[in-house]
NUBA-543522 format. One line per field, with one value per atom (N, C-alpha, C): x, y, z negated. Coordinates in steps of 0.05 Angstrom, whole numbers, plus 5000, padded with zeros to 4 digits. Example, Ala and Ser with C-alpha at 12.3 -4.5 7.8 and 13.67 -1.06 7.14 Angstrom:
// residues 2
c1: [5264	5246	5264	5257	5273	5258]
c2: [4886	4910	4934	4955	4979	5001]
c3: [4844	4844	4844	4858	4857	4843]
***
This chain:
// residues 396
c1: [5014	5000	5010	5012	5029	5016	5041	5038	5029	5005	4997	5020	5010	5027	5024	5034	5023	5032	5001	4995	5019	5021	5047	5024	5040	5026	5017	5003	5003	5033	5043	5062	5061	5061	5050	5073	5089	5106	5089	5095	5090	5115	5112	5137	5128	5144	5149	5131	5144	5149	5138	5121	5111	5089	5064	5041	5025	5021	5004	5018	5045	5051	5055	5058	5050	5036	5017	4990	4986	4986	4977	4988	5013	5035	5023	5014	4995	4972	4957	4930	4933	4948	4948	4944	4953	4956	4934	4914	4895	4887	4904	4901	4923	4931	4951	4964	4962	4964	4980	4991	5004	5023	5046	5077	5073	5084	5088	5118	5124	5149	5143	5162	5155	5183	5189	5211	5215	5230	5234	5268	5272	5300	5306	5304	5314	5303	5323	5317	5295	5295	5275	5247	5219	5200	5202	5200	5198	5183	5162	5144	5152	5141	5144	5130	5111	5096	5116	5128	5157	5182	5179	5211	5219	5189	5201	5210	5201	5212	5244	5252	5271	5293	5293	5301	5308	5286	5290	5308	5306	5321	5304	5282	5263	5240	5247	5241	5260	5250	5259	5237	5248	5221	5225	5242	5255	5243	5231	5209	5225	5238	5245	5222	5223	5206	5195	5214	5209	5177	5185	5158	5132	5132	5118	5109	5118	5105	5105	5089	5066	5088	5090	5095	5096	5121	5116	5117	5117	5120	5160	5164	5196	5200	5226	5230	5253	5256	5282	5291	5303	5315	5331	5311	5326	5306	5318	5298	5283	5261	5253	5255	5262	5275	5255	5231	5217	5202	5185	5153	5154	5158	5155	5133	5112	5088	5081	5103	5097	5109	5135	5148	5131	5115	5113	5138	5157	5174	5180	5192	5200	5232	5243	5267	5283	5297	5316	5340	5351	5368	5399	5389	5416	5423	5406	5405	5391	5377	5364	5333	5314	5291	5275	5244	5227	5202	5198	5181	5145	5127	5096	5075	5054	5033	5008	5017	5004	5029	5022	5045	5021	5029	5013	5038	5029	5039	5034	5057	5058	5086	5093	5121	5114	5090	5094	5097	5101	5109	5142	5147	5178	5171	5205	5200	5203	5192	5191	5209	5233	5239	5253	5238	5237	5259	5260	5289	5285	5264	5250	5264	5268	5278	5315	5321	5359	5364	5384	5392	5381	5353	5341	5350	5358	5365	5392	5410	5434	5438	5420	5421	5408	5371	5355	5355	5344	5343	5320	5315	5293	5280	5257	5249	5232	5223	5198	5209	5235	5252	5262	5270	5287	5317	5323	5359	5359	5341	5342	5342	5318	5317	5351	5363	5385	5404	5407	5427	5418	5393	5383	5396	5384	5392	5425	5445	5466	5476	5467	5470	5457	5439	5431	5443	5456	5469	5509	5502	5531	5526	5506	5489	5491	5497	5494	5467	5453	5430	5412	5422	5414	5418	5428	5427	5405	5396	5365	5364	5342	5323	5305	5301	5276	5262	5239	5222	5212	5203	5192	5172	5140	5127	5107	5076	5064	5040	5041	5024	5026	5023	5025	5052	5067	5097	5115	5105	5125	5111	5090	5080	5099	5091	5105	5137	5156	5187	5193	5174	5185	5171	5149	5137	5158	5174	5186	5214	5225	5254	5250	5227	5218	5220	5204	5197	5229	5251	5272	5296	5286	5292	5314	5304	5316	5299	5317	5305	5288	5263	5256	5237	5236	5219	5200	5177	5161	5149	5161	5155	5131	5113	5088	5083	5067	5072	5048	5027	5001	4994	4978	4971	4979	4982	4987	4966	4967	4960	4924	4928	4908	4889	4897	4882	4857	4859	4848	4824	4807	4789	4793	4779	4792	4803	4786	4798	4821	4816	4846	4863	4862	4890	4899	4878	4887	4895	4892	4903	4935	4933	4967	4978	4970	4990	4992	4978	4974	5008	4994	5022	5054	5046	5078	5085	5073	5082	5088	5063	5080	5106	5116	5141	5158	5161	5178	5177	5166	5168	5153	5173	5164	5150	5128	5111	5102	5109	5103	5097	5069	5045	5050	5046	5037	5074	5091	5120	5135	5130	5144	5170	5190	5214	5227	5244	5258	5289	5296	5327	5334	5344	5354	5391	5407	5425	5443	5465	5483	5476	5472	5465	5443	5426	5399	5377	5356	5325	5324	5320	5302	5278	5262	5234	5223	5206	5196	5198	5199	5185	5212	5237	5259	5264	5246	5264	5284	5299	5331	5323	5320	5328	5350	5364	5386	5383	5396	5393	5413	5414	5433	5433	5407	5397	5371	5366	5339	5326	5306	5286	5266	5260	5239	5219	5195	5168	5149	5155	5136	5120	5117	5094	5117	5105	5115	5107	5125	5124	5122	5120	5123	5138	5151	5179	5163	5182	5178	5180	5175	5168	5155	5134	5114	5116	5124	5124	5150	5174	5198	5182	5162	5148	5136	5128	5108	5080	5069	5044	5036	5012	4996	4998	4997	5000	4991	4972	4972	4995	4992	5011	5036	5032	5048	5067	5059	5077	5056	5032	5014	4990	5006	4985	4962	4952	4930	4904	4895	4877	4846	4830	4811	4795	4763	4752	4764	4771	4780	4820	4826	4847	4871	4852	4878	4883	4901	4921	4904	4900	4878	4901	4921	4940	4944	4936	4945	4927	4909	4897	4906	4933	4946	4970	4961	4983	4966	4962	4936	4954	4950	4961	4951	4968	4958	4976	4968	4978	4983	4993	5000	5009	5015	5022	4997	4972	4956	4932	4927	4908	4881	4863	4839	4815	4821	4800	4805	4830	4849	4845	4830	4826	4838	4867	4870	4867	4864	4862	4887	4881	4905	4922	4950	4971	4965	4967	4963	4980	4976	4984	4955	4935	4907	4893	4902	4891	4913	4937	4949	4947	4942	4939	4911	4886	4863	4868	4884	4886	4898	4922	4935	4919	4901	4879	4867	4857	4834	4848	4872	4894	4895	4901	4908	4884	4855	4829	4825	4832	4833	4838	4874	4892	4872	4863	4849	4827	4816	4786	4793	4814	4824	4827	4847	4862	4827	4809	4789	4772	4761	4755	4722	4734	4703	4707	4688	4694	4698	4728	4731	4718	4711	4699	4706	4702	4716	4720	4724	4732	4718	4712	4706	4721	4731	4741	4735	4733	4730	4746	4750	4768	4747	4761	4752	4765	4784	4798	4832	4845	4870	4882	4908	4920	4950	4961	4981	4993	5016	5032	5042	5047	5056	5078	5103	5121	5108	5122	5114	5082	5075	5052	5028	5021	5003	5000	4975	4973	4940	4946	4904	4889	4868	4855	4838	4839	4824	4800	4782	4756	4743	4739	4723	4710	4678	4670	4687	4671	4681	4695	4683	4689	4721	4735	4755	4756	4732	4727	4732	4739	4743	4724	4712	4694	4709	4687	4699	4698	4711	4717	4738	4753	4783	4778	4801	4811	4838	4846	4871	4891	4905	4924	4932	4934	4942	4918	4896	4869	4878	4888	4894	4921	4937	4963	4966	4943	4939	4922	4909	4894	4913	4939	4950	4975	4988	5006	4976	4959	4938	4949	4947	4942	4962	4983	5018	5015	5005	5011	4996	4973	4956	4970	4978	4985	5001	5021	5043	5024	5014	4999	4977	4956	4947	4951	4987	5000	5006	5017	5018	4993	4983	4944	4945	4944	4945	4953	4989	5010	4994	4985	4974	4946	4926	4905	4893	4909	4902	4865	4861	4839	4825	4843	4828	4820	4828	4830	4808	4804	4767	4799	4768	4768	4729	4743	4718	4706	4674	4674	4669	4665	4655	4667	4669	4688	4699	4724	4727	4742	4746	4754	4730	4753	4733	4720	4693	4681	4705	4721	4734	4767	4785	4816	4825	4840	4855	4885	4874	4894	4915	4927	4951	4963	4992	5008	5018	5010	5029	5004	5012	4983	5010	4994	5010	4997	5016	5015	4988	4969	4959	4980]
c2: [4972	5000	5025	5043	5071	5090	5107	5122	5141	5158	5183	5208	5221	5247	5270	5286	5300	5326	5339	5367	5388	5403	5428	5442	5454	5477	5499	5517	5543	5566	5572	5580	5615	5623	5652	5669	5690	5702	5729	5732	5747	5778	5799	5818	5837	5839	5844	5835	5836	5812	5837	5863	5884	5864	5877	5869	5866	5871	5850	5830	5829	5811	5782	5795	5771	5753	5773	5768	5754	5755	5755	5721	5713	5688	5677	5675	5657	5655	5666	5669	5648	5649	5629	5602	5593	5570	5553	5575	5563	5531	5536	5516	5506	5479	5460	5459	5465	5463	5488	5512	5538	5535	5541	5553	5568	5583	5610	5617	5637	5646	5681	5686	5720	5733	5747	5754	5785	5794	5822	5825	5844	5853	5856	5848	5841	5813	5801	5774	5777	5800	5801	5824	5810	5829	5855	5877	5903	5919	5928	5928	5962	5977	5998	6022	6008	6026	6025	6019	6014	6030	6046	6052	6070	6090	6122	6115	6087	6068	6061	6047	6031	6063	6091	6101	6121	6125	6138	6111	6087	6067	6059	6060	6053	6016	6021	5993	5976	5954	5949	5939	5941	5941	5915	5907	5870	5847	5829	5805	5785	5756	5739	5723	5721	5717	5682	5669	5646	5639	5661	5665	5668	5679	5698	5682	5666	5652	5623	5625	5591	5578	5545	5520	5527	5515	5517	5540	5561	5593	5599	5597	5608	5630	5637	5665	5672	5696	5697	5725	5728	5759	5770	5782	5794	5817	5839	5864	5850	5857	5859	5874	5874	5906	5904	5879	5884	5856	5876	5851	5841	5820	5817	5795	5805	5804	5780	5792	5773	5738	5738	5724	5706	5726	5712	5703	5727	5721	5755	5743	5772	5772	5789	5788	5806	5796	5797	5810	5834	5849	5830	5798	5793	5776	5782	5772	5745	5735	5714	5719	5703	5701	5685	5689	5674	5670	5647	5639	5637	5654	5661	5652	5641	5634	5668	5682	5691	5719	5742	5759	5772	5774	5795	5816	5843	5863	5880	5868	5883	5902	5917	5933	5944	5969	5981	6003	6016	6045	6052	6078	6087	6115	6127	6158	6164	6199	6215	6235	6243	6261	6279	6298	6311	6331	6326	6337	6358	6366	6395	6420	6413	6428	6416	6447	6451	6426	6412	6402	6375	6376	6345	6336	6316	6296	6290	6312	6306	6306	6321	6331	6316	6319	6291	6268	6256	6234	6226	6207	6189	6174	6166	6151	6122	6134	6112	6081	6080	6051	6037	6015	6007	6022	6019	6028	6048	6073	6102	6103	6084	6086	6082	6059	6049	6073	6092	6110	6130	6141	6160	6158	6130	6115	6122	6110	6123	6146	6163	6195	6203	6194	6202	6202	6171	6170	6185	6192	6213	6235	6242	6277	6278	6299	6307	6308	6294	6297	6327	6354	6377	6387	6366	6380	6385	6411	6411	6389	6382	6363	6369	6369	6390	6354	6355	6337	6350	6340	6361	6345	6359	6328	6342	6345	6347	6324	6310	6277	6257	6233	6213	6205	6202	6199	6220	6242	6258	6262	6264	6272	6247	6223	6204	6202	6213	6215	6235	6253	6282	6275	6263	6251	6234	6216	6193	6199	6225	6235	6260	6274	6286	6275	6246	6237	6224	6228	6216	6241	6259	6280	6298	6296	6307	6340	6350	6382	6380	6386	6381	6398	6410	6422	6403	6405	6398	6425	6416	6435	6417	6429	6417	6435	6433	6439	6455	6446	6461	6452	6439	6435	6416	6416	6395	6368	6348	6321	6334	6337	6349	6332	6303	6282	6277	6284	6287	6302	6302	6316	6341	6364	6378	6377	6358	6353	6334	6319	6304	6320	6336	6356	6368	6383	6393	6366	6355	6328	6323	6324	6318	6340	6371	6397	6395	6396	6399	6382	6350	6324	6343	6349	6360	6387	6396	6428	6414	6403	6400	6381	6375	6358	6382	6402	6420	6416	6392	6400	6434	6436	6464	6462	6464	6454	6488	6489	6509	6499	6513	6506	6519	6519	6530	6531	6510	6519	6499	6515	6509	6515	6480	6483	6493	6512	6524	6504	6505	6489	6477	6447	6428	6439	6457	6460	6439	6431	6409	6423	6448	6443	6476	6470	6488	6478	6494	6482	6518	6534	6545	6552	6574	6564	6591	6583	6597	6632	6627	6664	6679	6664	6674	6663	6656	6644	6620	6619	6597	6582	6563	6559	6536	6529	6513	6487	6466	6437	6421	6409	6389	6363	6361	6337	6341	6335	6350	6308	6306	6282	6291	6280	6283	6264	6277	6249	6268	6277	6298	6280	6254	6242	6220	6200	6171	6177	6154	6157	6121	6105	6080	6070	6050	6034	6031	6050	6055	6023	6004	5980	5972	5985	5981	5997	6015	6036	6018	6007	6003	5973	5964	5929	5945	5974	5985	5980	5979	5971	6002	5998	6030	6038	6067	6070	6101	6109	6136	6146	6177	6195	6191	6177	6175	6147	6133	6110	6077	6078	6059	6049	6024	5999	6009	6014	6018	5990	5981	5959	5963	5948	5939	5939	5931	5940	5907	5886	5861	5864	5876	5890	5877	5877	5857	5883	5883	5900	5906	5934	5939	5921	5923	5910	5880	5866	5837	5825	5806	5797	5772	5772	5753	5764	5799	5811	5823	5816	5828	5846	5875	5893	5889	5886	5900	5917	5935	5954	5980	5990	6029	6029	6008	6006	6007	5992	5990	6015	6023	6042	6031	6019	6012	6028	6027	6047	6075	6079	6104	6119	6105	6118	6097	6101	6090	6097	6074	6079	6088	6101	6115	6088	6097	6090	6080	6047	6050	6019	6009	5973	5964	5979	5975	5964	5984	5971	5946	5946	5926	5897	5895	5862	5858	5866	5857	5863	5884	5877	5858	5844	5834	5799	5806	5778	5778	5798	5794	5804	5809	5798	5771	5753	5725	5711	5726	5716	5719	5741	5747	5727	5722	5688	5666	5666	5637	5639	5666	5653	5650	5666	5654	5623	5622	5591	5578	5574	5563	5567	5583	5591	5603	5618	5632	5665	5677	5713	5720	5739	5747	5772	5774	5792	5817	5844	5872	5881	5903	5917	5913	5910	5913	5923	5939	5942	5976	5981	6008	6018	6035	6043	6055	6052	6061	6075	6099	6109	6105	6131	6130	6129	6127	6120	6133	6155	6155	6169	6148	6145	6176	6179	6206	6183	6183	6165	6145	6128	6100	6101	6122	6120	6132	6144	6162	6158	6160	6160	6177	6174	6192	6177	6159	6142	6155	6182	6184	6167	6177	6160	6171	6147	6161	6143	6152	6139	6116	6092	6079	6092	6117	6126	6142	6140	6145	6179	6194	6216	6219	6227	6237	6258	6243	6250	6263	6284	6305	6283	6269	6251	6231	6224	6210	6198	6172	6160	6168	6183	6191	6175	6186	6173	6152	6139	6106	6088	6096	6078	6084	6102	6110	6094	6094	6072	6052	6043	6013	6000	6017	6006	6011	6031	6037	6009	6007	5984	5959	5958	5929	5929	5951	5953	5943	5957	5953	5916	5907	5875	5857	5874	5858	5859	5868	5876	5852	5840	5821	5799	5800	5770	5757	5779	5772	5759	5759	5753	5714	5724	5693	5677	5684	5676	5666	5683	5669	5651	5657	5623	5598	5595	5581	5563	5592	5583	5593	5583	5606	5612	5639	5643	5657	5665	5678	5706	5714	5748	5755	5777	5797	5823	5835	5866	5874	5903	5923	5933	5921	5926	5951	5963	5983	5996	6018	6016	6057	6060	6085	6106	6102	6117	6144	6163	6187	6190	6202	6194	6200	6220	6227	6214	6217	6206	6224	6214	6224	6246	6268	6294	6292	6277	6283	6260	6255	6222	6237	6256	6257	6241	6218	6201	6198	6197	6183	6164	6148	6119	6115	6097	6088	6085]
c3: [5001	4998	5001	5018	5017	4998	5000	4972	4984	4974	4985	4985	5009	5015	4986	4978	4950	4970	4978	4993	4986	5005	4996	4986	4950	4939	4964	4954	4961	4947	4963	4950	4952	4915	4912	4907	4914	4902	4884	4867	4844	4848	4856	4857	4840	4819	4791	4773	4744	4716	4699	4699	4680	4669	4662	4644	4673	4695	4711	4725	4722	4747	4728	4702	4684	4669	4675	4672	4695	4716	4747	4754	4741	4744	4727	4699	4686	4689	4707	4716	4744	4750	4769	4769	4759	4735	4734	4743	4740	4758	4779	4804	4796	4796	4797	4822	4842	4871	4882	4859	4866	4858	4873	4872	4869	4843	4826	4828	4833	4833	4820	4807	4798	4807	4825	4820	4811	4792	4778	4780	4765	4777	4751	4718	4693	4687	4675	4656	4633	4631	4601	4616	4595	4600	4585	4595	4582	4564	4543	4533	4540	4566	4571	4539	4534	4522	4492	4485	4467	4467	4497	4503	4484	4486	4464	4434	4421	4404	4404	4419	4428	4438	4447	4449	4428	4406	4370	4359	4370	4350	4325	4334	4313	4325	4345	4354	4382	4384	4404	4431	4462	4476	4509	4494	4507	4496	4516	4510	4529	4512	4529	4543	4568	4583	4570	4568	4563	4543	4523	4508	4523	4550	4557	4589	4613	4625	4622	4640	4635	4644	4638	4655	4681	4688	4724	4734	4720	4733	4732	4756	4759	4769	4753	4755	4766	4790	4804	4796	4782	4777	4800	4817	4839	4844	4863	4875	4901	4910	4932	4949	4968	4979	5008	5021	5039	5043	5050	5053	5089	5093	5123	5127	5132	5140	5149	5179	5201	5202	5184	5179	5156	5135	5105	5094	5085	5079	5063	5037	5022	5010	5028	5027	4998	4982	4972	4965	4950	4947	4953	4941	4938	4975	4990	5016	5018	4995	5002	5011	5011	5022	5008	4998	4989	5010	5016	5032	5021	5031	5015	5031	5015	5027	5022	5003	4986	4967	4972	4956	4931	4906	4889	4888	4884	4899	4871	4855	4821	4812	4830	4823	4805	4793	4766	4779	4760	4777	4762	4759	4756	4744	4725	4725	4754	4744	4769	4771	4759	4753	4789	4785	4821	4826	4847	4872	4873	4864	4873	4848	4823	4804	4802	4808	4801	4783	4779	4751	4743	4758	4735	4744	4768	4772	4764	4754	4750	4715	4706	4679	4662	4665	4654	4656	4627	4624	4621	4645	4642	4613	4613	4595	4604	4631	4642	4643	4640	4652	4637	4635	4609	4622	4639	4642	4631	4645	4636	4603	4595	4567	4555	4564	4553	4550	4570	4574	4557	4547	4543	4512	4503	4473	4471	4488	4480	4474	4499	4487	4470	4461	4428	4406	4413	4384	4388	4412	4414	4406	4392	4387	4356	4347	4305	4326	4293	4288	4292	4284	4286	4315	4336	4365	4376	4385	4400	4424	4427	4446	4458	4487	4496	4513	4504	4520	4527	4565	4584	4595	4594	4592	4562	4574	4555	4554	4571	4565	4541	4546	4519	4523	4548	4539	4527	4537	4524	4498	4488	4466	4443	4448	4431	4428	4458	4456	4430	4433	4422	4385	4384	4350	4347	4358	4349	4338	4356	4348	4327	4332	4303	4277	4282	4248	4242	4259	4258	4245	4244	4231	4259	4287	4305	4311	4322	4328	4351	4354	4390	4398	4422	4433	4451	4454	4481	4499	4524	4538	4566	4550	4560	4600	4620	4638	4645	4635	4627	4595	4591	4568	4541	4528	4501	4502	4514	4516	4540	4559	4574	4566	4581	4588	4548	4536	4511	4513	4487	4485	4467	4465	4444	4417	4406	4372	4375	4392	4393	4400	4419	4420	4391	4384	4359	4336	4335	4319	4332	4355	4362	4348	4359	4361	4326	4309	4283	4272	4284	4276	4275	4299	4320	4301	4296	4282	4254	4239	4217	4214	4237	4232	4250	4261	4256	4295	4312	4335	4349	4368	4378	4406	4407	4437	4441	4474	4485	4517	4518	4533	4554	4571	4607	4621	4600	4603	4625	4652	4680	4675	4673	4681	4709	4714	4734	4741	4715	4724	4697	4702	4675	4677	4664	4659	4643	4631	4620	4590	4581	4556	4552	4566	4570	4597	4589	4596	4599	4638	4644	4650	4648	4655	4675	4691	4706	4704	4671	4660	4658	4665	4660	4631	4615	4591	4594	4569	4575	4540	4545	4516	4515	4490	4496	4484	4509	4494	4509	4485	4473	4499	4505	4513	4527	4544	4562	4576	4566	4576	4590	4604	4634	4630	4619	4611	4634	4651	4665	4683	4694	4703	4722	4740	4736	4780	4785	4816	4819	4843	4845	4865	4865	4883	4910	4932	4962	4976	4962	4972	4994	4989	5010	5037	5033	5057	5065	5053	5065	5084	5079	5094	5110	5115	5139	5126	5107	5098	5087	5103	5085	5060	5052	5024	5021	4995	4989	4996	4987	4987	4965	4950	4921	4937	4942	4955	4946	4928	4929	4949	4950	4970	4973	4989	4999	5001	4979	4986	4992	4996	4992	4958	4960	4927	4914	4927	4915	4915	4912	4913	4932	4966	4984	5007	5009	5025	5045	5062	5084	5106	5108	5126	5126	5103	5111	5085	5094	5069	5052	5053	5048	5029	5020	5000	4983	4956	4941	4912	4916	4898	4862	4851	4819	4810	4781	4770	4774	4772	4775	4809	4821	4846	4862	4859	4868	4878	4903	4900	4920	4909	4912	4921	4957	4966	4971	4961	4953	4931	4912	4891	4861	4864	4830	4816	4797	4764	4752	4726	4708	4707	4707	4700	4680	4662	4644	4636	4612	4605	4603	4595	4590	4611	4636	4664	4674	4675	4687	4680	4654	4656	4660	4664	4671	4702	4716	4740	4753	4739	4743	4748	4723	4722	4758	4765	4780	4806	4815	4841	4834	4819	4808	4822	4807	4814	4846	4864	4884	4909	4901	4913	4920	4885	4890	4897	4902	4917	4946	4956	4989	4990	4973	4977	4973	4953	4950	4987	4989	5018	5003	4985	4975	4973	4968	4974	4942	4941	4918	4905	4891	4873	4874	4870	4872	4846	4841	4820	4799	4772	4750	4724	4717	4698	4689	4657	4647	4626	4621	4604	4576	4553	4533	4520	4521	4512	4519	4511	4507	4478	4482	4446	4448	4434	4433	4406	4397	4368	4365	4332	4331	4305	4313	4299	4296	4273	4264	4245	4230	4209	4228	4240	4260	4284	4292	4318	4319	4350	4350	4371	4379	4392	4403	4425	4440	4448	4440	4458	4474	4502	4525	4533	4556	4567	4589	4594	4618	4638	4650	4668	4662	4651	4628	4616	4625	4614	4581	4579	4544	4529	4510	4494	4466	4449	4429	4405	4401	4379	4383	4370	4358	4339	4332	4309	4303	4279	4273	4238	4240	4213	4222	4197	4180	4211	4206	4225	4249	4268	4289	4301	4278	4281	4279	4270	4268	4291	4303	4330	4352	4346	4374	4367	4344	4341	4352	4347	4360	4388	4396	4434	4442	4426	4443	4435	4414	4414	4429	4430	4444	4477	4488	4508	4524	4502	4514	4490	4471	4468	4489	4504	4523	4542	4550	4570	4561	4538	4524	4519	4519	4518	4532	4560	4590	4597	4587	4594	4579	4551	4540	4557	4562	4568	4599	4615	4635	4643	4640	4652	4628	4605	4575	4578	4607	4603	4608	4586	4582	4592	4593	4593	4592	4587	4594	4624	4628	4652	4662	4684	4694	4719	4722	4749	4735	4725	4714	4728	4761	4774	4785	4790	4801	4826	4827	4858	4890	4882	4900	4891	4908	4901	4890	4867	4848	4854	4849	4861	4853	4831	4821	4821	4828	4812	4782	4775	4748	4716	4723	4704	4675	4646	4634	4619	4604	4600	4572	4573	4553	4527]
***
């Protein structure tokens, strides 16, 4: 009696091992006939929501993939340079290539230090990526405690960075291009402002940076402030992989997809997380959205393998949270469409919610590794009726 020939598994390459990619890879394990490869430039998972802690020396941000990825998921430590859709191949920086039946495009987001601001690229430090955070932490350790530090960006990333450093005794100025915490309601903004004021952070609203110097920051109104170290937290960009691959994107470079997260150019390429733009209307960049979108992208691939119709986006927000040092946070409440209401939870309760949120983002990936299909999320559609006008989003 002859031995039956085992069917070749469907090969899925997940590009990016962040919150969206790691959860997508684990979720794909719902089918046994799927071969899963995760391509990531680092051998460890990075908790981006903890990078401000890592920089200040109050916490760590790297997690061993061995504790996150389920059995059978292969990790390739490399960077994707091009998706060859015609050949169904992902080209890697090392010179090798991976064949695929489907790609999940989960490349995430990057820090965005503008080249239009003189000196910013040369003298400002980013905080949105692990490598830049490592350089920033090393530089901080070289500075005396009273050296003036300027954080550029009044969104959640900038606030968390300024607060973490201030609680460690640093002299901090927070320069807000518009207003402080623009995505929060009035009461939530006031709570953040009170904490920063009590801890000595000089908050400058409407402060447009015109130049970054090695020892100072110049503003559009002519003011110049001494700055031994300048940290840029003024927005996010995305990797240019989709552009380099000849796939259609929005103006920021996010992959254009339909409502099932499938590329408008190729139904074998499905996007998730910060680098996806469904119907040209991307969701807010956040780890809150990344995990569920990863699960949904995996479900789209599994549906196509099964020959069934993929579901459309059903994800709503419930608010955003900003930590203020290690003992306080502000949890801004919001409608499912991500518009803030004039209510928040603060103090130690806010800090508990924030810490739970950070831990849950990682534990959700681990739970998916143990039990594929367990991911849940708030249903709804938080996107505005018109395309989002700006890429300067802030992480929850």
